[in-house]
C-alpha positions as CSV (number, residue, x, y, z in Angstrom):
1,M,3.0,3.9,-11.8
2,A,-0.3,2.8,-9.8
3,I,-1.4,-1.0,-9.6
4,T,-3.8,-2.6,-7.3
5,D,-2.7,-3.7,-3.8
6,T,-3.4,-7.1,-5.5
7,Q,-2.1,-7.4,-8.6
8,S,1.7,-7.0,-9.9
9,K,2.4,-5.7,-13.3
10,W,1.2,-8.2,-15.7
11,G,3.0,-11.2,-14.3
12,L,5.0,-12.8,-11.8
13,V,7.5,-10.6,-10.4
14,S,11.3,-12.6,-9.8
15,I,11.9,-12.8,-5.9
16,R,13.7,-10.5,-4.2
17,P,16.9,-11.4,-1.8
18,Q,15.0,-10.4,1.0
19,D,11.9,-12.4,-0.1
20,P,11.6,-15.9,2.2
21,A,12.0,-19.7,0.2
22,K,9.2,-20.3,2.3
23,V,5.8,-19.7,4.1
24,G,4.5,-22.0,6.4
25,P,4.0,-25.1,4.0
26,Y,4.3,-22.8,0.6
27,R,7.2,-22.7,-1.4
28,I,7.9,-19.4,-2.7
29,A,8.4,-19.1,-6.2
30,G,7.7,-15.2,-7.0
31,R,5.7,-12.0,-6.1
32,L,2.4,-11.0,-7.0
33,G,2.1,-7.8,-5.5
34,A,2.7,-5.5,-2.7
35,G,0.5,-3.5,-0.8
36,G,-1.9,-2.8,2.6
37,M,0.1,-4.3,5.6
38,G,2.7,-6.8,3.5
39,V,3.7,-8.6,0.3
40,V,1.8,-11.4,-1.6
41,Y,3.4,-14.0,-2.8
42,A,3.0,-16.9,-5.2
43,G,3.3,-20.0,-3.5
44,V,3.0,-24.2,-3.9
45,D,2.7,-26.9,-1.6
46,A,4.2,-30.1,-1.6
47,A,0.6,-31.0,-3.3
48,G,1.4,-28.6,-5.8
49,Q,-1.4,-26.6,-4.9
50,R,-1.3,-23.3,-6.2
51,A,-1.8,-20.7,-3.2
52,A,-1.7,-16.4,-2.9
53,V,0.2,-16.0,0.3
54,K,0.1,-12.9,2.2
55,L,2.8,-12.2,4.4
56,I,2.4,-9.7,7.0
57,H,5.1,-7.6,7.7
58,H,7.1,-7.2,10.7
59,T,5.7,-3.7,12.2
60,Y,2.6,-5.1,12.7
61,A,3.3,-8.3,13.6
62,A,4.4,-6.8,16.4
63,D,1.4,-5.0,17.2
64,P,-0.8,-7.8,19.5
65,E,-3.9,-5.0,18.4
66,F,-2.9,-6.1,14.9
67,R,-2.8,-9.9,15.6
68,V,-6.4,-9.6,17.4
69,R,-7.9,-8.2,14.0
70,F,-5.6,-10.5,11.5
71,R,-7.4,-13.7,13.7
72,R,-11.2,-11.9,13.4
73,E,-9.8,-11.5,9.4
74,V,-8.9,-15.1,9.5
75,A,-12.2,-16.7,11.3
76,M,-14.6,-14.4,8.9
77,L,-12.9,-15.6,5.8
78,R,-13.8,-18.9,6.7
79,R,-17.3,-18.5,7.1
80,V,-18.2,-17.5,3.5
81,R,-18.7,-20.1,1.2
82,G,-19.7,-18.4,-1.9
83,A,-19.0,-20.0,-5.5
84,C,-17.8,-16.4,-6.4
85,C,-15.7,-15.8,-3.2
86,V,-12.0,-16.6,-2.9
87,R,-11.5,-19.6,-0.6
88,I,-8.9,-19.8,2.2
89,L,-7.0,-22.2,2.0
90,A,-4.6,-21.8,4.9
91,A,-3.6,-19.2,8.0
92,D,-1.1,-18.6,10.8
93,A,-2.1,-15.6,13.2
94,E,0.6,-17.1,15.4
95,A,3.6,-17.3,13.3
96,E,6.0,-14.5,14.2
97,Q,5.1,-13.2,10.7
98,P,1.0,-13.7,10.3
99,W,0.4,-15.1,7.3
100,L,-2.6,-15.9,5.0
101,A,-3.0,-18.3,1.9
102,T,-5.9,-18.2,-0.3
103,E,-6.8,-20.0,-3.5
104,Y,-4.9,-18.4,-7.0
105,I,-7.1,-17.1,-9.3
106,D,-5.8,-16.9,-12.7
107,G,-7.1,-13.9,-14.7
108,R,-6.5,-10.4,-14.6
109,T,-8.1,-8.0,-11.9
110,L,-11.6,-6.0,-13.7
111,D,-10.2,-2.8,-14.2
112,E,-7.1,-4.1,-15.5
113,H,-9.4,-6.7,-17.9
114,V,-11.5,-3.3,-19.0
115,R,-8.7,-1.8,-19.7
116,A,-7.3,-4.1,-22.0
117,H,-10.4,-5.5,-23.6
118,G,-12.9,-2.2,-23.1
119,P,-16.3,-2.2,-21.1
120,L,-17.9,-5.5,-20.6
121,A,-21.1,-6.2,-22.4
122,G,-23.2,-9.1,-23.1
123,D,-22.7,-12.2,-21.3
124,E,-19.6,-11.1,-20.3
125,L,-21.3,-8.3,-18.2
126,F,-24.4,-9.7,-16.7
127,G,-22.1,-12.8,-15.8
128,L,-20.5,-9.9,-14.2
129,A,-23.2,-8.7,-12.1
130,A,-24.9,-11.8,-11.5
131,G,-21.8,-13.4,-10.3
132,L,-20.9,-10.8,-8.0
133,A,-24.5,-10.3,-6.5
134,E,-23.8,-14.5,-5.8
135,A,-20.8,-14.0,-3.9
136,L,-22.0,-10.8,-2.0
137,V,-25.0,-12.9,-1.0
138,A,-23.2,-15.5,0.3
139,V,-20.7,-12.7,2.5
140,H,-24.0,-11.5,4.1
141,A,-24.9,-14.6,4.8
142,A,-21.9,-15.3,6.8
143,Q,-21.9,-12.2,8.7
144,V,-19.9,-10.3,7.3
145,V,-19.5,-7.1,5.2
146,H,-16.7,-6.4,2.9
147,R,-16.5,-2.4,2.7
148,D,-14.1,-2.2,-0.5
149,L,-16.3,-3.1,-3.6
150,K,-13.8,-1.9,-6.1
151,A,-13.0,-2.9,-9.7
152,A,-9.5,-3.7,-8.5
153,N,-11.0,-6.2,-5.5
154,V,-12.9,-8.4,-8.7
155,M,-11.2,-10.9,-10.8
156,V,-12.1,-11.9,-14.2
157,S,-10.8,-15.6,-14.2
158,P,-11.7,-17.9,-17.0
159,A,-13.9,-19.9,-14.6
160,G,-16.1,-16.5,-13.8
161,P,-15.7,-13.6,-11.9
162,R,-13.8,-13.5,-8.4
163,L,-14.8,-11.3,-5.2
164,V,-11.6,-11.2,-3.6
165,D,-9.8,-9.1,-0.6
166,F,-11.6,-9.2,2.5
167,G,-8.4,-7.2,4.2
168,I,-11.2,-4.4,5.6
169,A,-13.9,-6.6,6.0
170,R,-16.5,-5.8,9.3
171,A,-18.5,-8.7,11.1
172,L,-21.9,-8.0,11.6
173,D,-21.1,-8.5,15.7
174,G,-19.5,-5.5,15.8
175,T,-15.7,-6.4,15.0
176,S,-13.6,-4.7,12.7
177,L,-9.9,-5.7,11.1
178,T,-9.3,-1.8,10.7
179,G,-8.4,0.6,13.4
180,T,-11.1,3.5,14.7
181,G,-10.9,7.3,12.7
182,L,-10.2,6.2,9.5
183,V,-11.8,6.1,6.3
184,I,-12.5,2.4,5.3
185,G,-12.3,1.9,1.3
186,S,-10.2,3.7,-1.4
187,P,-11.5,6.9,-3.0
188,G,-14.5,7.2,-5.4
189,W,-15.9,3.5,-4.3
190,V,-16.8,4.0,-0.5
191,S,-20.8,4.4,0.2
192,P,-22.3,7.7,1.4
193,E,-22.8,6.7,4.7
194,E,-19.0,5.8,5.5
195,Y,-18.2,9.8,4.4
196,A,-20.9,10.8,6.8
197,G,-19.5,8.8,9.4
198,G,-22.6,6.8,9.9
199,P,-22.8,2.9,10.5
200,T,-21.6,1.1,7.6
201,G,-23.7,-2.3,7.3
202,P,-24.8,-4.6,4.2
203,A,-26.0,-2.1,2.3
204,A,-22.6,-0.5,2.0
205,D,-21.9,-3.7,-0.5
206,V,-24.9,-3.0,-2.7
207,Y,-23.3,0.3,-3.0
208,G,-20.2,-0.8,-3.9
209,W,-21.7,-3.6,-6.6
210,A,-23.7,-1.0,-8.7
211,L,-20.4,1.2,-8.7
212,V,-18.5,-2.4,-9.7
213,V,-21.0,-2.8,-12.4
214,V,-20.9,0.6,-13.6
215,F,-17.8,0.8,-14.3
216,A,-17.7,-2.6,-16.1
217,A,-20.3,-1.6,-18.8
218,T,-18.6,2.0,-19.2
219,G,-15.5,1.2,-18.9
220,R,-15.3,5.0,-16.9
221,L,-14.8,5.7,-13.0
222,P,-18.1,6.3,-11.8
223,Y,-17.2,9.2,-9.8
224,G,-14.5,10.1,-12.2
225,V,-10.7,11.1,-11.2
226,G,-9.5,13.4,-8.3
227,R,-8.2,14.0,-4.8
228,P,-9.8,12.1,-2.2
229,E,-11.7,15.2,-0.8
230,V,-13.0,16.1,-4.2
231,L,-14.5,12.4,-4.8
232,S,-15.9,12.7,-1.2
233,Y,-18.2,15.8,-2.3
234,R,-18.8,13.8,-5.4
235,V,-20.2,11.1,-3.5
236,M,-22.0,13.0,-1.3
237,N,-23.6,15.2,-3.8
238,E,-23.4,14.1,-7.5
239,A,-25.2,11.1,-9.2
240,V,-23.8,8.2,-10.8
241,D,-24.6,8.2,-15.1
242,T,-26.4,5.0,-15.4
243,S,-27.4,5.7,-19.1
244,A,-24.7,3.1,-20.5
245,V,-26.3,0.4,-18.3
246,P,-28.2,-2.0,-20.2
247,H,-32.1,-1.5,-19.5
248,E,-32.3,-5.0,-17.9
249,L,-30.2,-3.7,-15.4
250,R,-30.5,-0.2,-14.8
251,P,-33.5,-0.3,-12.3
252,A,-31.2,-2.5,-9.9
253,I,-28.3,-0.6,-10.4
254,D,-30.5,2.7,-9.7
255,A,-32.3,1.3,-6.8
256,A,-28.6,0.4,-5.2
257,L,-27.0,3.7,-5.9
258,A,-29.1,5.5,-3.3
259,K,-27.3,8.0,-1.5
260,T,-29.7,6.7,2.0
261,P,-28.6,3.1,3.0
262,G,-32.5,2.6,4.2
263,T,-33.9,2.4,0.5
264,R,-31.0,0.4,-1.1
265,P,-32.4,-3.3,-1.7
266,A,-31.3,-6.1,-0.2
267,M,-28.1,-8.0,-1.6
268,D,-30.1,-11.2,-2.4
269,Q,-33.1,-9.3,-4.5
270,V,-30.4,-7.7,-6.2
271,L,-29.5,-10.9,-6.9
272,A,-32.8,-12.4,-7.7
273,V,-33.5,-9.8,-10.1
274,V,-29.9,-9.6,-11.9
275,A,-30.3,-14.1,-12.2
276,R,-34.2,-13.3,-13.8
277,A,-32.9,-10.6,-15.7
278,W,-30.3,-13.0,-17.2
279,R,-32.5,-15.8,-17.5
280,D,-34.6,-13.5,-19.5
281,R,-32.1,-12.7,-22.4
282,H,-31.7,-16.0,-22.8
283,G,-35.3,-16.6,-23.5
284,E,-35.6,-19.0,-20.1
285,A,-38.5,-18.1,-18.2
286,A,-37.7,-19.0,-14.3
287,A,-39.6,-21.6,-12.4
288,A,-42.2,-21.2,-9.7
289,T,-39.7,-21.8,-7.5
290,W,-36.0,-21.7,-8.2
291,N,-32.5,-20.9,-6.5
292,P,-31.0,-17.4,-8.1
293,A,-27.8,-18.4,-6.8
294,A,-27.6,-21.9,-7.8
295,D,-28.7,-20.7,-11.1
296,V,-26.3,-17.9,-11.6
297,T,-23.4,-20.3,-10.9
298,A,-24.8,-22.9,-13.7
299,R,-25.4,-20.3,-16.0
300,L,-21.4,-19.0,-15.3
301,E,-20.7,-22.4,-16.4
302,R,-22.1,-22.6,-19.7
303,V,-21.7,-19.1,-20.7
304,W,-19.0,-17.5,-19.3
305,S,-15.6,-17.5,-21.8
306,V,-12.7,-15.3,-21.2
307,P,-9.8,-15.0,-23.6
308,A,-7.0,-18.0,-22.9
309,R,-3.9,-15.6,-23.4
310,D,-5.8,-13.8,-19.7
311,A,-4.3,-16.7,-18.0
312,A,-1.4,-16.4,-15.4
313,A,1.6,-18.6,-16.6
314,W,3.1,-20.6,-13.2
315,P,6.7,-21.0,-13.4
316,R,7.8,-24.1,-14.7
317,E,11.4,-24.2,-12.9
318,T,11.7,-24.7,-9.5
319,P,14.1,-22.2,-7.6
320,S,16.3,-23.4,-5.0
321,P,15.8,-21.5,-1.2
322,R,18.9,-19.5,-2.3
323,G,18.2,-19.3,-6.3
324,R,16.3,-16.5,-7.8
325,L,13.6,-16.6,-10.8
326,R,13.9,-14.2,-13.8
327,R,11.0,-11.5,-14.5
328,L,8.5,-14.3,-16.3
329,S,7.0,-13.3,-19.8
330,P,4.3,-10.8,-19.7
331,V,1.2,-12.5,-18.8
332,V,-1.4,-12.0,-15.9
333,A,-0.7,-13.2,-12.2
334,A,-3.4,-12.0,-10.1
335,V,-3.3,-12.2,-6.6
336,T,-6.5,-13.2,-3.9
337,A,-5.2,-12.3,-0.7
338,L,-6.4,-9.7,1.5
339,A,-5.3,-6.1,1.7
340,C,-5.7,-3.6,3.8
341,T,-5.9,0.6,3.7
342,A,-2.6,1.3,4.6
343,A,0.8,1.7,3.6
344,I,3.2,-0.6,2.2
345,L,5.5,-1.6,5.0
346,L,8.2,-3.8,4.1
347,N,11.7,-4.8,5.9
348,L,15.1,-5.0,4.6
349,P,17.5,-7.7,5.7
350,S,20.3,-5.6,7.9
351,D,23.1,-7.5,6.4
352,A,22.3,-7.0,3.1
353,E,25.2,-5.1,0.9
354,T,24.9,-2.4,-1.4
355,G,26.4,-0.1,-3.5
356,T,30.0,0.7,-4.7
357,S,32.9,2.6,-3.4
358,A,33.6,6.1,-5.6
359,A,36.4,8.8,-5.3
360,P,35.8,11.8,-2.7
361,P,34.3,14.8,-4.8
362,S,37.0,17.9,-4.8
363,D,34.0,19.7,-3.5
364,A,33.7,17.5,-0.1
365,R,32.7,19.0,2.9
366,A,36.2,20.4,5.4
367,G,37.1,17.8,7.6
368,A,35.0,14.8,6.3
369,P,36.8,11.1,6.3
370,S,36.1,10.0,2.6
371,T,34.0,6.9,2.4
372,G,32.9,6.9,-0.9
373,S,29.0,5.7,-1.9
374,A,29.4,2.3,-0.2
375,I,26.1,1.8,1.4
376,G,26.5,0.1,5.0
377,S,29.5,-1.9,3.9
378,P,32.3,-3.0,5.8
379,S,34.9,-1.7,3.5
380,A,34.0,1.6,4.7
381,T,35.7,2.5,7.9
382,P,33.9,5.1,10.3
383,S,36.2,7.8,12.1
384,A,36.1,6.8,15.7
385,S,33.6,9.2,17.2
386,P,34.5,11.8,19.9
387,A,33.1,12.1,23.2
388,T,29.1,13.0,23.3
389,P,27.1,13.4,25.9
390,S,25.9,9.9,26.1
391,A,29.3,8.9,26.4
392,S,29.8,9.3,30.0
393,R,26.3,9.8,31.3
394,P,23.0,10.1,29.5
395,A,22.0,13.9,28.2
396,P,18.9,15.8,29.8
397,A,15.6,15.0,27.6
398,P,14.0,18.1,26.9
399,S,10.6,18.5,27.1
400,T,9.8,21.2,24.6
401,A,9.4,21.4,21.1
402,G,12.7,24.2,21.1
403,A,14.7,22.1,23.3
404,L,14.5,19.2,21.5
405,A,15.3,21.0,18.2
406,A,18.4,22.4,20.0
407,A,19.3,18.6,21.4
408,L,19.0,17.6,17.9
409,D,21.1,20.0,16.7
410,L,23.8,19.7,18.9
411,S,24.2,16.0,19.1
412,L,23.9,15.6,15.4
413,G,26.8,18.4,14.9
414,V,29.0,16.0,16.9
415,T,27.5,12.9,15.3
416,P,26.1,13.2,12.2
417,T,26.1,10.0,10.1
418,A,24.4,7.2,10.6
419,D,22.7,4.0,9.0
420,F,19.4,3.7,8.0
421,T,16.1,1.7,7.1
422,F,13.4,3.0,6.1
423,E,9.9,1.8,4.8
424,G,6.7,3.6,4.1
425,G,4.5,4.9,1.3
426,F,1.2,6.5,0.2
427,T,-2.1,4.7,1.0
428,Q,-4.4,3.7,-1.7
429,S,-1.5,2.9,-4.0
430,S,1.6,0.5,-5.1
431,A,3.5,4.3,-4.4
432,A,5.7,2.4,-1.8
433,A,9.3,1.6,-1.0
434,E,12.0,0.4,1.5
435,A,15.5,2.0,1.9
436,R,18.9,1.4,3.9
437,G,21.9,2.9,3.6
438,R,24.2,5.8,5.1
439,L,22.8,9.2,5.3
440,L,24.9,12.4,6.6
441,S,23.1,15.3,8.4
442,G,23.3,18.7,7.5
443,D,23.8,21.4,8.9
444,S,22.4,25.1,8.7
445,R,23.5,25.3,4.9
446,T,22.9,21.8,3.5
447,E,20.7,19.5,3.6
448,D,21.1,15.4,4.4
449,D,23.3,13.5,2.1
450,F,22.5,9.6,1.5
451,A,24.0,6.9,0.1
452,M,21.1,4.0,0.1
453,A,19.7,1.3,-1.9
454,V,15.8,1.8,-2.5
455,D,13.5,-0.7,-3.7
456,P,10.1,0.1,-4.6
457,A,7.1,-1.9,-4.3
458,E,6.6,-2.3,-8.0
459,E,9.8,-1.2,-9.5
460,P,13.6,-2.3,-9.8
461,T,16.2,-1.6,-7.3
462,G,18.1,1.4,-7.3
463,R,21.0,3.0,-5.8
464,Y,21.8,6.8,-5.0
465,V,23.9,9.0,-4.1
466,V,22.5,12.3,-2.7
467,T,24.9,15.0,-2.2
468,D,25.6,18.6,-2.3
469,G,21.9,19.1,-2.9
470,L,22.0,17.0,-5.9
471,F,21.2,12.9,-6.4
472,Y,22.9,10.9,-8.7
473,R,22.4,6.9,-9.6
474,D,25.4,5.0,-7.9
475,R,27.5,4.2,-11.1
476,P,30.6,5.5,-12.6
477,G,29.5,8.6,-14.8
478,A,26.2,9.1,-13.4
479,A,24.5,12.7,-14.4
480,A,23.8,15.1,-11.4
481,M,20.0,15.1,-11.1
482,R,17.8,17.3,-8.9
483,L,15.5,15.9,-6.5
484,E,12.8,18.5,-7.0
485,D,12.2,17.6,-10.9
486,Q,11.5,14.0,-10.2
487,K,7.3,12.7,-10.5
488,P,5.6,9.9,-9.3
489,E,5.3,8.3,-12.1
490,D,9.8,8.3,-12.4
491,V,11.4,5.6,-10.6
492,D,14.0,7.6,-9.7
493,W,11.2,9.9,-7.9
494,Y,11.6,7.0,-4.9
495,A,14.6,8.7,-4.1
496,L,12.8,12.0,-3.1
497,M,10.6,9.7,-1.4
498,V,13.4,8.3,1.4
499,A,15.1,11.8,1.6
500,G,12.4,13.7,1.9
501,M,11.1,11.5,4.9
502,A,13.7,10.2,6.3
503,G,16.7,13.0,6.4
504,P,17.6,14.1,10.6
505,S,16.6,17.4,8.9
506,V,13.1,16.7,8.1
507,I,13.2,15.6,12.0
508,Q,14.4,18.6,13.2
509,Q,11.7,21.4,10.9
510,V,9.0,18.8,11.9
511,V,9.8,19.6,15.7
512,L,10.5,23.1,15.3
513,N,7.1,23.5,13.7
514,T,5.2,21.6,16.3
515,A,2.7,23.8,18.3
516,D,2.0,21.5,21.4
517,L,5.1,18.5,21.7
518,R,4.0,15.5,24.1
519,A,7.2,13.9,25.6
520,D,6.9,10.6,27.1
521,G,10.6,9.5,28.7
522,R,12.5,9.8,25.4
523,T,9.6,9.5,22.7
524,Y,8.0,12.6,21.4
525,T,4.6,13.0,19.5
526,G,3.1,16.1,17.9
527,V,1.5,17.0,15.2
528,L,1.3,20.0,12.5
529,P,-0.6,21.5,9.2
530,A,1.1,19.8,6.0
531,G,1.2,23.4,4.7
532,E,3.7,24.5,7.5
533,T,6.4,22.0,5.7
534,G,9.2,22.7,4.0
535,G,12.2,21.5,2.2
536,R,12.4,18.0,0.8
537,L,9.7,17.0,2.9
538,R,7.5,20.0,1.4
539,R,8.6,19.0,-2.1
540,L,8.3,15.7,-2.0
541,L,4.3,16.5,-0.8
542,D,3.9,18.4,-3.7
543,S,4.9,16.3,-5.9
544,W,2.6,13.7,-5.1
545,L,-0.5,16.0,-5.1
546,G,0.7,17.6,-8.0
547,A,0.2,20.8,-6.8
548,D,1.4,22.8,-4.0
549,V,0.3,21.1,-0.4
550,S,-1.2,24.2,1.0
551,E,-3.6,24.9,-1.9
552,A,-4.3,21.1,-2.9
553,S,-4.7,19.5,0.5
554,G,-4.9,22.4,3.0
555,S,-6.5,20.3,5.8
556,S,-3.9,17.8,5.5
557,Y,-1.8,17.4,8.5
558,L,1.6,15.3,10.0
559,S,1.6,13.6,13.4
560,Y,4.7,11.8,14.2
561,R,6.6,9.9,17.2
562,L,10.1,10.3,17.6
563,T,12.0,7.8,19.8
564,T,15.6,9.3,20.6
565,D,18.9,7.3,22.3
566,A,20.1,8.8,25.3
567,G,22.2,11.3,23.4
568,N,19.5,12.7,22.2
569,R,19.8,11.3,18.5
570,P,17.1,9.7,16.4
571,T,16.5,5.8,16.9
572,R,13.2,5.9,15.3
573,F,10.9,8.3,13.3
574,V,7.6,7.6,12.7
575,L,5.3,10.0,10.6
576,T,3.0,10.0,9.3
577,W,0.4,12.2,6.8
578,K,-2.8,12.7,7.3
579,V,-5.7,13.7,4.8
580,P,-9.6,14.3,6.3
581,V,-11.7,13.6,3.9
582,S,-15.0,13.6,5.8
583,G,-16.2,14.2,9.0
584,S,-14.9,11.0,10.5
585,G,-12.3,10.1,9.1
586,V,-8.8,10.1,7.3
587,Y,-6.8,8.8,4.6
588,E,-3.4,8.0,6.1
589,S,0.0,7.2,5.0
590,V,2.8,5.8,7.0
591,F,6.5,6.2,6.6
592,T,9.1,4.6,9.3
593,T,12.7,5.4,9.8
594,T,15.2,3.6,11.8
595,Y,18.7,5.1,12.8
596,R,21.8,3.0,13.9
597,G,25.5,3.4,14.9
598,W,25.3,7.4,15.1
599,R,29.1,8.4,14.8
600,A,31.8,11.3,13.4
601,S,31.5,13.0,10.4
602,E,32.1,10.5,7.2
603,R,31.8,12.2,3.9
604,I,29.2,11.0,0.9
605,A,30.6,11.1,-2.0
606,K,29.1,11.4,-5.6
607,P,29.7,8.5,-8.0
608,A,33.5,8.6,-9.6
609,G,33.9,10.0,-13.3
């Protein structure tokens, strides 16, 4: 199920109802992918120029620190002038939702190209190695370090290889596009010095260049597959097998893979060696004075060849602002916009209507009025809310974990129903979703019920009912399923993601297991080990890891930020799963739920039939 942050599944994906018709001067023709800090769209301007347009999510747009980093990101990109680097076309860091447009590159990412055609050889491999080196020389000349070299960030286009995704780049003046305390880069592609917590300079890109070329030559991940902490150990302690790399390239590759950054060659030295090896392969002697970058660019124009079927089709029809494109035929539409190492965070419109009505089940909770499975629908008539602690005067703000858990239990027992929106996902993957709907808080014997629309980043929207410990696709006659039976590769697994992160019972459980709760008014923060979770949250983490979280990721932990209203009912819950992978940083997966309209109990019924 996982695909790259910058690439949709073999083609342009149709626009979704919540997508904009236009971003800046670009008419939106479809989705290219979702990842990092937002969604990447296929755009075309008034002159017909194609672009990959990345629109930043509202959550980050509201963060002043993020906007500062975004401005730096744009400024850095404008300084890069490599022939094999993606070009920036336009950007607006001051827009309500900041956006960035880069040139649209036809072709597959390197990892997809290798999956489709096998490892590279001959001029393809030498051209990839030389073109990527040319790009990195240009990046470093602009006083920038890319810091996320991997196969998914290299495009194999008809015009040659292209380096994309500068979303976590660092300027050599010390500014950074990422917050502190995070591991930068993707597991298995991170340099040893980054894992060790040392300074990250151009040598990290030299190391990343070598890993990418090894992957291209072998079709195998340099350090194999495994959990982030396993991969970090291998990077720090094991050597990469370069025996399958052509002998002309192997000395440069082996030198670039040195564990100590100070012993690696500079990128311009690598470029010169690779360019000369490519000339020698064609029986051409280099002149006494020559320009390796110019030589590589000219040779790519002469000998580089990518099958025509790898070039992406552009939609012929022009949709109206309210129109939507069908999913196009399976061709590649590669994105060259920026990506960041963070969970995918999208925004659902508050006025969208989903779901259908259904008859109440015979075993509905006593005293709960039936509203079927309508999801946020005006036709669902909520019962009158009884008096709550906030009806007359604010309830006291709890100051301890036990007091907060008790206050939540009391308030949700009186007004257990609310509308909600959810957004979040697991970092370093496309396993992310947004959702909206209605929930019914569980009691001491039951877990939370949901009637919701779930919109995964790379899968069709699904409508679900979760009730009485089972879940159903929201359509007449749907069969009952168990959330715990779902696996990450199943599209219905996203129902478990939402139920495991957004439920009020999850909040209560997390609060109860917090050893050190910190309160600031009605905002509470805390931390707990992932191994101390339970219920649906624990099942979700176990499912994602494919093993018990205590055994597979025993050092990981959860931090949260909970805001409540005057009646001690949740209004916003941000849960972050942090997985340490070195002594200096962590991978973070962020999940955010917003609640509104707390009211008396409304039954959530399974679909009729």
